[in-house]
Each structure stands twice: as structure tokens, then as C-alpha cells.
Biopython code that builds the backbone (N, CA, C, O; Angstrom):
import numpy as np
from Bio.PDB.StructureBuilder import StructureBuilder

atoms = [
    (1, "MET", "N", (-5.563, 3.520, 8.345)),
    (1, "MET", "CA", (-4.398, 4.877, 8.633)),
    (1, "MET", "C", (-4.081, 4.316, 6.755)),
    (1, "MET", "O", (-3.746, 3.298, 6.150)),
    (2, "ASP", "N", (-4.468, 5.801, 6.451)),
    (2, "ASP", "CA", (-3.975, 5.733, 5.164)),
    (2, "ASP", "C", (-2.659, 5.534, 4.734)),
    (2, "ASP", "O", (-2.048, 6.157, 5.602)),
    (3, "ARG", "N", (-1.822, 5.085, 3.980)),
    (3, "ARG", "CA", (-0.462, 5.507, 3.228)),
    (3, "ARG", "C", (-0.747, 5.740, 2.104)),
    (3, "ARG", "O", (-1.893, 5.744, 1.654)),
    (4, "PHE", "N", (0.596, 6.038, 1.304)),
    (4, "PHE", "CA", (0.506, 6.646, 0.113)),
    (4, "PHE", "C", (2.110, 6.627, -0.832)),
    (4, "PHE", "O", (3.094, 6.133, -0.282)),
    (5, "VAL", "N", (2.178, 6.982, -1.706)),
    (5, "VAL", "CA", (3.426, 6.860, -2.679)),
    (5, "VAL", "C", (3.229, 7.539, -3.402)),
    (5, "VAL", "O", (2.089, 7.941, -3.632)),
    (6, "THR", "N", (4.782, 8.110, -4.343)),
    (6, "THR", "CA", (4.460, 9.369, -4.695)),
    (6, "THR", "C", (3.866, 8.969, -6.302)),
    (6, "THR", "O", (3.779, 7.789, -6.640)),
    (7, "LEU", "N", (3.511, 10.000, -7.148)),
    (7, "LEU", "CA", (2.968, 9.010, -8.464)),
    (7, "LEU", "C", (2.561, 10.022, -9.527)),
    (7, "LEU", "O", (1.399, 10.347, -9.774)),
    (8, "GLU", "N", (3.812, 10.545, -10.209)),
    (8, "GLU", "CA", (3.588, 11.248, -11.259)),
    (8, "GLU", "C", (2.032, 11.804, -11.964)),
    (8, "GLU", "O", (1.505, 12.913, -12.053)),
    (9, "ARG", "N", (1.671, 10.534, -12.357)),
    (9, "ARG", "CA", (0.349, 10.745, -12.782)),
    (9, "ARG", "C", (-0.181, 9.405, -13.323)),
    (9, "ARG", "O", (0.552, 8.648, -13.959)),
    (10, "MET", "N", (-1.619, 9.098, -13.026)),
    (10, "MET", "CA", (-2.779, 8.508, -13.171)),
    (10, "MET", "C", (-2.741, 8.354, -14.637)),
    (10, "MET", "O", (-2.930, 9.306, -15.394)),
    (11, "PRO", "N", (-2.381, 6.580, -15.225)),
    (11, "PRO", "CA", (-2.534, 5.780, -16.079)),
    (11, "PRO", "C", (-3.809, 7.006, -16.712)),
    (11, "PRO", "O", (-4.548, 7.713, -16.027)),
    (12, "GLU", "N", (-3.704, 6.912, -18.469)),
    (12, "GLU", "CA", (-4.109, 7.598, -18.766)),
    (12, "GLU", "C", (-5.660, 6.318, -19.702)),
    (12, "GLU", "O", (-5.316, 5.539, -20.590)),
    (13, "GLY", "N", (-7.107, 6.401, -19.258)),
    (13, "GLY", "CA", (-7.777, 6.418, -18.833)),
    (13, "GLY", "C", (-8.039, 5.186, -17.581)),
    (13, "GLY", "O", (-8.709, 4.155, -17.634)),
    (14, "PHE", "N", (-7.444, 5.608, -16.776)),
    (14, "PHE", "CA", (-7.831, 4.913, -15.416)),
    (14, "PHE", "C", (-8.771, 5.385, -14.325)),
    (14, "PHE", "O", (-8.832, 6.537, -13.896)),
    (15, "ALA", "N", (-9.754, 3.978, -13.789)),
    (15, "ALA", "CA", (-10.645, 4.789, -13.279)),
    (15, "ALA", "C", (-11.004, 4.139, -11.958)),
    (15, "ALA", "O", (-11.739, 3.151, -11.932)),
    (16, "ILE", "N", (-10.575, 4.594, -11.031)),
    (16, "ILE", "CA", (-10.847, 4.030, -9.432)),
    (16, "ILE", "C", (-11.922, 3.146, -9.309)),
    (16, "ILE", "O", (-12.911, 3.870, -9.422)),
    (17, "PRO", "N", (-12.338, 1.867, -9.124)),
    (17, "PRO", "CA", (-13.526, 1.263, -8.464)),
    (17, "PRO", "C", (-14.416, 1.839, -7.794)),
    (17, "PRO", "O", (-14.153, 2.551, -6.824)),
    (18, "GLU", "N", (-15.819, 1.563, -8.305)),
    (18, "GLU", "CA", (-16.735, 2.791, -7.186)),
    (18, "GLU", "C", (-16.585, 2.143, -6.204)),
    (18, "GLU", "O", (-16.308, 2.957, -5.324)),
    (19, "ASP", "N", (-16.600, 0.652, -5.581)),
    (19, "ASP", "CA", (-16.185, 0.019, -4.208)),
    (19, "ASP", "C", (-14.721, 0.566, -3.571)),
    (19, "ASP", "O", (-14.352, 0.261, -2.437)),
    (20, "LEU", "N", (-14.049, 1.314, -4.370)),
    (20, "LEU", "CA", (-12.813, 1.294, -3.463)),
    (20, "LEU", "C", (-12.388, 2.622, -3.387)),
    (20, "LEU", "O", (-11.325, 3.031, -2.920)),
    (21, "ALA", "N", (-13.761, 3.587, -4.131)),
    (21, "ALA", "CA", (-13.279, 5.193, -3.982)),
    (21, "ALA", "C", (-13.109, 5.462, -2.717)),
    (21, "ALA", "O", (-11.896, 5.456, -2.510)),
    (22, "GLY", "N", (-13.645, 5.678, -1.830)),
    (22, "GLY", "CA", (-13.403, 5.688, -0.194)),
    (22, "GLY", "C", (-12.405, 5.513, -0.004)),
    (22, "GLY", "O", (-11.897, 6.311, 0.784)),
    (23, "ARG", "N", (-11.623, 4.562, -0.489)),
    (23, "ARG", "CA", (-10.289, 3.684, -0.572)),
    (23, "ARG", "C", (-9.383, 3.984, -0.528)),
    (23, "ARG", "O", (-8.612, 4.183, 0.411)),
    (24, "LEU", "N", (-9.231, 4.164, -2.624)),
    (24, "LEU", "CA", (-7.994, 4.755, -3.389)),
    (24, "LEU", "C", (-8.559, 5.901, -3.330)),
    (24, "LEU", "O", (-9.717, 6.242, -3.091)),
    (25, "ALA", "N", (-7.128, 6.756, -3.698)),
    (25, "ALA", "CA", (-7.452, 8.412, -4.218)),
    (25, "ALA", "C", (-6.236, 8.860, -4.891)),
    (25, "ALA", "O", (-5.266, 8.147, -4.632)),
    (26, "TYR", "N", (-6.085, 9.513, -5.419)),
    (26, "TYR", "CA", (-5.311, 10.558, -6.681)),
    (26, "TYR", "C", (-5.259, 12.259, -6.173)),
    (26, "TYR", "O", (-6.041, 13.176, -6.424)),
    (27, "ASP", "N", (-4.307, 12.237, -5.564)),
    (27, "ASP", "CA", (-4.308, 13.437, -5.361)),
    (27, "ASP", "C", (-3.270, 15.339, -6.331)),
    (27, "ASP", "O", (-2.747, 16.383, -5.944)),
    (28, "PRO", "N", (-3.531, 14.730, -7.455)),
    (28, "PRO", "CA", (-2.766, 14.828, -8.658)),
    (28, "PRO", "C", (-1.481, 16.652, -8.064)),
    (28, "PRO", "O", (-0.778, 17.337, -8.808)),
    (29, "SER", "N", (-1.655, 16.762, -6.915)),
    (29, "SER", "CA", (-1.350, 18.089, -7.145)),
    (29, "SER", "C", (0.054, 17.753, -6.200)),
    (29, "SER", "O", (1.234, 17.919, -6.507)),
    (30, "THR", "N", (-0.550, 17.211, -4.925)),
    (30, "THR", "CA", (0.646, 16.807, -4.269)),
    (30, "THR", "C", (1.180, 15.072, -4.136)),
    (30, "THR", "O", (1.764, 14.384, -3.298)),
    (31, "ARG", "N", (0.451, 14.845, -5.798)),
    (31, "ARG", "CA", (0.633, 13.384, -6.275)),
    (31, "ARG", "C", (1.176, 12.393, -5.969)),
    (31, "ARG", "O", (2.086, 11.663, -6.360)),
    (32, "ARG", "N", (0.001, 12.527, -4.672)),
    (32, "ARG", "CA", (0.015, 10.652, -3.873)),
    (32, "ARG", "C", (-0.878, 9.764, -4.349)),
    (32, "ARG", "O", (-2.086, 9.994, -4.295)),
    (33, "LEU", "N", (-0.535, 9.005, -4.703)),
    (33, "LEU", "CA", (-1.463, 8.078, -4.737)),
    (33, "LEU", "C", (-1.832, 7.150, -3.516)),
    (33, "LEU", "O", (-1.380, 6.005, -3.525)),
    (34, "SER", "N", (-2.351, 7.423, -2.825)),
    (34, "SER", "CA", (-3.044, 6.690, -0.946)),
    (34, "SER", "C", (-4.313, 5.873, -1.279)),
    (34, "SER", "O", (-5.122, 5.813, -2.204)),
    (35, "PHE", "N", (-4.102, 5.266, -0.073)),
    (35, "PHE", "CA", (-4.846, 3.612, 0.348)),
    (35, "PHE", "C", (-5.324, 3.767, 2.338)),
    (35, "PHE", "O", (-4.975, 3.521, 3.493)),
    (36, "ARG", "N", (-5.714, 3.993, 2.003)),
    (36, "ARG", "CA", (-7.382, 4.320, 3.515)),
    (36, "ARG", "C", (-7.039, 2.625, 4.070)),
    (36, "ARG", "O", (-7.787, 2.045, 3.283)),
    (37, "GLY", "N", (-6.569, 1.800, 4.683)),
    (37, "GLY", "CA", (-6.753, 0.995, 5.492)),
    (37, "GLY", "C", (-6.014, -0.377, 4.890)),
    (37, "GLY", "O", (-5.308, 0.090, 3.996)),
    (38, "TYR", "N", (-5.832, -1.608, 4.902)),
    (38, "TYR", "CA", (-5.180, -3.035, 4.836)),
    (38, "TYR", "C", (-5.735, -3.189, 3.154)),
    (38, "TYR", "O", (-6.898, -3.489, 2.888)),
    (39, "MET", "N", (-4.888, -2.977, 2.316)),
    (39, "MET", "CA", (-5.382, -3.633, 0.751)),
    (39, "MET", "C", (-4.962, -5.437, 0.953)),
    (39, "MET", "O", (-4.061, -6.086, 1.485)),
    (40, "SER", "N", (-5.834, -5.628, 0.413)),
    (40, "SER", "CA", (-5.707, -7.095, 0.254)),
    (40, "SER", "C", (-5.342, -7.475, -1.650)),
    (40, "SER", "O", (-5.525, -6.646, -2.541)),
    (41, "LYS", "N", (-4.757, -9.049, -1.893)),
    (41, "LYS", "CA", (-4.432, -9.135, -2.816)),
    (41, "LYS", "C", (-5.300, -9.147, -3.954)),
    (41, "LYS", "O", (-5.109, -8.744, -5.102)),
    (42, "ALA", "N", (-6.761, -9.942, -3.156)),
    (42, "ALA", "CA", (-7.655, -9.590, -4.514)),
    (42, "ALA", "C", (-7.431, -7.734, -5.251)),
    (42, "ALA", "O", (-7.310, -7.306, -6.399)),
    (43, "ASP", "N", (-7.469, -7.076, -3.871)),
    (43, "ASP", "CA", (-7.684, -5.743, -5.104)),
    (43, "ASP", "C", (-6.743, -5.639, -5.363)),
    (43, "ASP", "O", (-6.737, -5.501, -6.586)),
    (44, "PHE", "N", (-5.394, -5.590, -4.838)),
    (44, "PHE", "CA", (-4.047, -5.528, -5.770)),
    (44, "PHE", "C", (-4.041, -6.004, -7.336)),
    (44, "PHE", "O", (-3.751, -5.412, -8.376)),
    (45, "ASP", "N", (-4.462, -7.254, -7.067)),
    (45, "ASP", "CA", (-4.438, -7.815, -8.283)),
    (45, "ASP", "C", (-5.613, -7.191, -9.760)),
    (45, "ASP", "O", (-5.541, -7.150, -10.988)),
    (46, "ARG", "N", (-6.463, -6.860, -8.850)),
    (46, "ARG", "CA", (-7.810, -6.395, -9.476)),
    (46, "ARG", "C", (-7.879, -5.062, -9.741)),
    (46, "ARG", "O", (-8.893, -4.584, -10.248)),
    (47, "LEU", "N", (-6.667, -4.219, -9.387)),
    (47, "LEU", "CA", (-6.326, -2.844, -10.048)),
    (47, "LEU", "C", (-5.547, -2.813, -11.263)),
    (47, "LEU", "O", (-5.859, -2.418, -12.386)),
    (48, "CYS", "N", (-4.045, -3.504, -10.646)),
    (48, "CYS", "CA", (-3.724, -4.628, -11.376)),
    (48, "CYS", "C", (-3.945, -4.176, -12.748)),
    (48, "CYS", "O", (-3.417, -3.403, -13.547)),
    (49, "GLY", "N", (-5.109, -5.111, -12.687)),
    (49, "GLY", "CA", (-5.919, -5.940, -14.227)),
    (49, "GLY", "C", (-6.606, -4.569, -14.781)),
    (49, "GLY", "O", (-7.259, -4.635, -15.823)),
    (50, "LEU", "N", (-6.479, -3.444, -14.159)),
    (50, "LEU", "CA", (-7.814, -2.536, -14.490)),
    (50, "LEU", "C", (-6.627, -0.894, -15.214)),
    (50, "LEU", "O", (-6.904, 0.299, -15.096)),
    (51, "THR", "N", (-5.308, -1.548, -15.938)),
    (51, "THR", "CA", (-4.213, -1.106, -16.855)),
    (51, "THR", "C", (-3.171, -1.960, -16.848)),
    (51, "THR", "O", (-3.021, -2.749, -15.915)),
    (52, "GLY", "N", (-2.025, -1.883, -18.265)),
    (52, "GLY", "CA", (-1.615, -1.974, -18.601)),
    (52, "GLY", "C", (-0.162, -1.426, -18.446)),
    (52, "GLY", "O", (0.870, -1.887, -18.935)),
    (53, "ASP", "N", (-0.418, 0.269, -17.210)),
    (53, "ASP", "CA", (1.145, 0.253, -17.868)),
    (53, "ASP", "C", (1.773, 0.520, -16.343)),
    (53, "ASP", "O", (1.288, 1.206, -15.443)),
    (54, "TRP", "N", (2.924, -0.196, -16.351)),
    (54, "TRP", "CA", (3.587, -1.077, -15.433)),
    (54, "TRP", "C", (4.322, -0.261, -15.146)),
    (54, "TRP", "O", (5.407, -0.738, -14.813)),
    (55, "ALA", "N", (4.251, 1.308, -15.084)),
    (55, "ALA", "CA", (5.010, 2.256, -13.818)),
    (55, "ALA", "C", (4.407, 2.850, -12.825)),
    (55, "ALA", "O", (4.969, 3.443, -11.904)),
    (56, "PHE", "N", (2.664, 2.640, -13.057)),
    (56, "PHE", "CA", (1.777, 2.709, -12.316)),
    (56, "PHE", "C", (1.690, 1.647, -11.770)),
    (56, "PHE", "O", (1.730, 1.857, -10.558)),
    (57, "ARG", "N", (1.573, 0.399, -12.022)),
    (57, "ARG", "CA", (1.789, -0.787, -11.717)),
    (57, "ARG", "C", (2.585, -1.160, -10.764)),
    (57, "ARG", "O", (2.009, -1.688, -9.813)),
    (58, "ARG", "N", (4.067, -1.036, -10.670)),
    (58, "ARG", "CA", (4.886, -0.444, -9.787)),
    (58, "ARG", "C", (4.995, 0.169, -8.397)),
    (58, "ARG", "O", (5.385, -0.164, -7.278)),
    (59, "LYS", "N", (4.281, 1.585, -9.213)),
    (59, "LYS", "CA", (4.219, 1.896, -7.455)),
    (59, "LYS", "C", (2.398, 1.468, -7.164)),
    (59, "LYS", "O", (2.088, 2.058, -6.129)),
    (60, "LEU", "N", (1.511, 0.899, -7.558)),
    (60, "LEU", "CA", (0.791, -0.036, -6.982)),
    (60, "LEU", "C", (0.758, -0.866, -5.652)),
    (60, "LEU", "O", (0.192, -0.947, -4.561)),
    (61, "GLU", "N", (1.977, -1.578, -6.646)),
    (61, "GLU", "CA", (3.145, -2.589, -5.999)),
    (61, "GLU", "C", (3.794, -2.173, -4.481)),
    (61, "GLU", "O", (3.877, -2.996, -3.569)),
    (62, "GLU", "N", (4.035, -1.409, -4.416)),
    (62, "GLU", "CA", (4.915, -0.478, -3.994)),
    (62, "GLU", "C", (3.891, -0.280, -2.617)),
    (62, "GLU", "O", (4.041, -1.033, -1.655)),
    (63, "LEU", "N", (3.013, 0.621, -2.611)),
    (63, "LEU", "CA", (1.512, 0.382, -1.882)),
    (63, "LEU", "C", (1.299, 0.039, -0.544)),
    (63, "LEU", "O", (1.362, 0.282, 0.661)),
    (64, "PHE", "N", (0.774, -1.247, -2.254)),
    (64, "PHE", "CA", (0.095, -2.929, -1.582)),
    (64, "PHE", "C", (0.988, -3.420, -0.429)),
    (64, "PHE", "O", (0.625, -4.182, 0.466)),
    (65, "GLN", "N", (2.525, -2.733, -0.619)),
    (65, "GLN", "CA", (3.220, -3.749, 0.745)),
    (65, "GLN", "C", (3.376, -2.049, 1.530)),
    (65, "GLN", "O", (4.200, -2.037, 2.445)),
    (66, "ARG", "N", (3.188, -1.682, 1.453)),
    (66, "ARG", "CA", (2.759, -0.240, 2.940)),
    (66, "ARG", "C", (1.584, -0.666, 3.237)),
    (66, "ARG", "O", (1.418, -1.008, 4.408)),
    (67, "CYS", "N", (0.821, -0.738, 2.609)),
    (67, "CYS", "CA", (-0.954, -1.205, 3.465)),
    (67, "CYS", "C", (-0.662, -2.615, 4.372)),
    (67, "CYS", "O", (-0.972, -2.906, 5.527)),
    (68, "VAL", "N", (0.129, -3.408, 3.242)),
    (68, "VAL", "CA", (0.112, -4.620, 4.590)),
    (68, "VAL", "C", (0.502, -5.167, 5.145)),
    (68, "VAL", "O", (-0.048, -6.111, 5.712)),
    (69, "TYR", "N", (2.282, -4.643, 5.301)),
    (69, "TYR", "CA", (2.952, -4.371, 6.699)),
    (69, "TYR", "C", (2.699, -3.524, 8.135)),
    (69, "TYR", "O", (3.294, -2.461, 8.315)),
    (70, "ASN", "N", (1.874, -4.012, 9.034)),
    (70, "ASN", "CA", (1.679, -2.949, 10.138)),
    (70, "ASN", "C", (2.779, -1.906, 10.332)),
    (70, "ASN", "O", (2.641, -0.699, 10.533)),
    (71, "GLU", "N", (4.182, -2.803, 10.203)),
    (71, "GLU", "CA", (5.111, -2.246, 10.788)),
    (71, "GLU", "C", (5.726, -2.240, 10.344)),
    (71, "GLU", "O", (5.836, -3.277, 9.690)),
    (72, "ARG", "N", (6.991, -1.045, 10.085)),
    (72, "ARG", "CA", (8.241, -0.667, 9.082)),
    (72, "ARG", "C", (9.396, -1.709, 9.468)),
    (72, "ARG", "O", (9.851, -1.646, 10.610)),
    (73, "PRO", "N", (9.917, -2.715, 8.526)),
    (73, "PRO", "CA", (10.422, -3.440, 8.507)),
    (73, "PRO", "C", (12.021, -2.961, 9.781)),
    (73, "PRO", "O", (12.698, -3.849, 10.298)),
    (74, "GLU", "N", (12.208, -1.887, 9.951)),
    (74, "GLU", "CA", (13.101, -0.565, 10.439)),
    (74, "GLU", "C", (12.945, -0.342, 11.778)),
    (74, "GLU", "O", (13.647, 0.187, 12.641)),
    (75, "THR", "N", (12.369, -0.620, 11.769)),
    (75, "THR", "CA", (11.463, -0.458, 13.507)),
    (75, "THR", "C", (11.935, -2.494, 14.278)),
    (75, "THR", "O", (11.191, -3.350, 14.757)),
    (76, "PRO", "N", (12.761, -2.489, 14.141)),
    (76, "PRO", "CA", (12.549, -3.558, 14.525)),
    (76, "PRO", "C", (12.510, -3.713, 16.527)),
    (76, "PRO", "O", (12.908, -2.799, 17.249)),
    (77, "GLY", "N", (11.976, -4.987, 17.040)),
    (77, "GLY", "CA", (11.721, -4.766, 18.222)),
    (77, "GLY", "C", (10.471, -3.761, 19.004)),
    (77, "GLY", "O", (10.325, -2.984, 19.947)),
    (78, "ARG", "N", (9.388, -4.682, 17.365)),
    (78, "ARG", "CA", (7.586, -4.651, 18.435)),
    (78, "ARG", "C", (7.761, -6.184, 17.285)),
    (78, "ARG", "O", (8.552, -6.831, 16.599)),
    (79, "GLY", "N", (5.888, -6.046, 17.908)),
    (79, "GLY", "CA", (5.406, -7.063, 17.975)),
    (79, "GLY", "C", (5.462, -8.141, 18.261)),
    (79, "GLY", "O", (6.417, -8.355, 19.009)),
    (80, "LEU", "N", (4.729, -9.222, 17.970)),
    (80, "LEU", "CA", (4.485, -9.959, 18.645)),
    (80, "LEU", "C", (6.395, -11.513, 19.523)),
    (80, "LEU", "O", (6.924, -11.843, 20.584)),
    (81, "LEU", "N", (6.482, -11.767, 18.059)),
    (81, "LEU", "CA", (7.581, -11.798, 18.090)),
    (81, "LEU", "C", (8.871, -11.516, 18.570)),
    (81, "LEU", "O", (9.645, -12.192, 19.247)),
    (82, "ALA", "N", (8.990, -9.929, 17.894)),
    (82, "ALA", "CA", (9.873, -9.467, 19.110)),
    (82, "ALA", "C", (9.898, -9.299, 20.367)),
    (82, "ALA", "O", (10.748, -8.715, 21.039)),
    (83, "ALA", "N", (8.507, -10.062, 20.841)),
    (83, "ALA", "CA", (8.266, -9.673, 21.833)),
    (83, "ALA", "C", (8.571, -11.363, 22.347)),
    (83, "ALA", "O", (8.836, -11.422, 23.548)),
    (84, "LEU", "N", (8.573, -12.301, 21.848)),
    (84, "LEU", "CA", (8.679, -13.650, 22.557)),
    (84, "LEU", "C", (10.119, -14.158, 22.692)),
    (84, "LEU", "O", (10.640, -14.980, 23.445)),
    (85, "ARG", "N", (10.752, -13.095, 21.334)),
    (85, "ARG", "CA", (12.680, -13.028, 21.555)),
    (85, "ARG", "C", (12.923, -12.674, 23.131)),
    (85, "ARG", "O", (13.572, -13.354, 23.926)),
    (86, "ARG", "N", (12.220, -11.400, 23.398)),
    (86, "ARG", "CA", (12.917, -10.499, 24.915)),
    (86, "ARG", "C", (12.989, -11.812, 25.481)),
    (86, "ARG", "O", (14.002, -12.440, 25.787)),
    (87, "ARG", "N", (11.046, -12.354, 25.645)),
    (87, "ARG", "CA", (11.170, -13.630, 26.488)),
    (87, "ARG", "C", (12.485, -14.467, 26.535)),
    (87, "ARG", "O", (13.426, -14.649, 27.307)),
    (88, "ILE", "N", (12.107, -14.833, 25.450)),
    (88, "ILE", "CA", (13.196, -16.831, 25.322)),
    (88, "ILE", "C", (14.635, -16.206, 25.864)),
    (88, "ILE", "O", (15.108, -16.461, 26.972)),
    (89, "ALA", "N", (15.145, -15.476, 25.028)),
    (89, "ALA", "CA", (16.755, -14.818, 25.283)),
    (89, "ALA", "C", (16.564, -13.492, 25.449)),
    (89, "ALA", "O", (16.185, -12.904, 24.436)),
    (90, "PRO", "N", (16.732, -12.766, 26.550)),
    (90, "PRO", "CA", (16.523, -11.782, 26.875)),
    (90, "PRO", "C", (18.432, -11.046, 26.737)),
    (90, "PRO", "O", (19.491, -11.321, 27.301)),
    (91, "GLY", "N", (18.094, -10.251, 25.895)),
    (91, "GLY", "CA", (19.245, -9.055, 25.802)),
    (91, "GLY", "C", (20.388, -7.815, 26.220)),
    (91, "GLY", "O", (21.024, -7.239, 25.337)),
]
sb = StructureBuilder()
sb.init_structure("model")
sb.init_model(0)
sb.init_chain("A")
sb.init_seg("    ")
for serial, (resi, resn, name, xyz) in enumerate(atoms, 1):
    if name == "N":
        sb.init_residue(resn, " ", resi, " ")
    sb.init_atom(name, np.array(xyz, "f"), 0.0, 1.0, " ", f" {name:<3s}", serial, name[0])
structure = sb.get_structure()
């Protein structure tokens, strides 16, 4: 699944690492920075280390959070923990 955040511009001189080129992309026409699949903490740290642009790092962190969590926090009642709660304490 692709996740994205809006980003005005890529940092000056930033180049997407070759091994992530199929997963990380920026579309300047829609201003979307997207990532396909799960972003590991190592991927996140590595990408942050490629630039000192703090605005980009904040957006990358937002994207990382979207890639890490399989479910959105605003959709309660789904997942293994919710199933266990329903079974233990039906409401």
C-alpha cells in the first residue's frame, strides 16, 4: 500500500537512494511524497541522514508514522487487541 504526505518541495540536492527508488517517490505536480509498503526505522534514519532540511525531516517523520501503523488510530474496534477486548469484556 502506498502512503503519502504533502510536501512543497524536495530538499535542494536530495537524491532518493537507488535501493529505495521503487518505494520512495515525489510527484511535484501533486506535491506528494509517497512510500510503498512498510518503512523501517533504519530506512527512516537513513533518509533523514541525507539532508539537514528540517521541514523535510518532519514530513518524512509523518510519512514514517503512516507507513508503520497498519491501522489508523481513528478506526477503533479493529485488530487483534480489539478482538480480545470484545471477547473478554463484551460491550
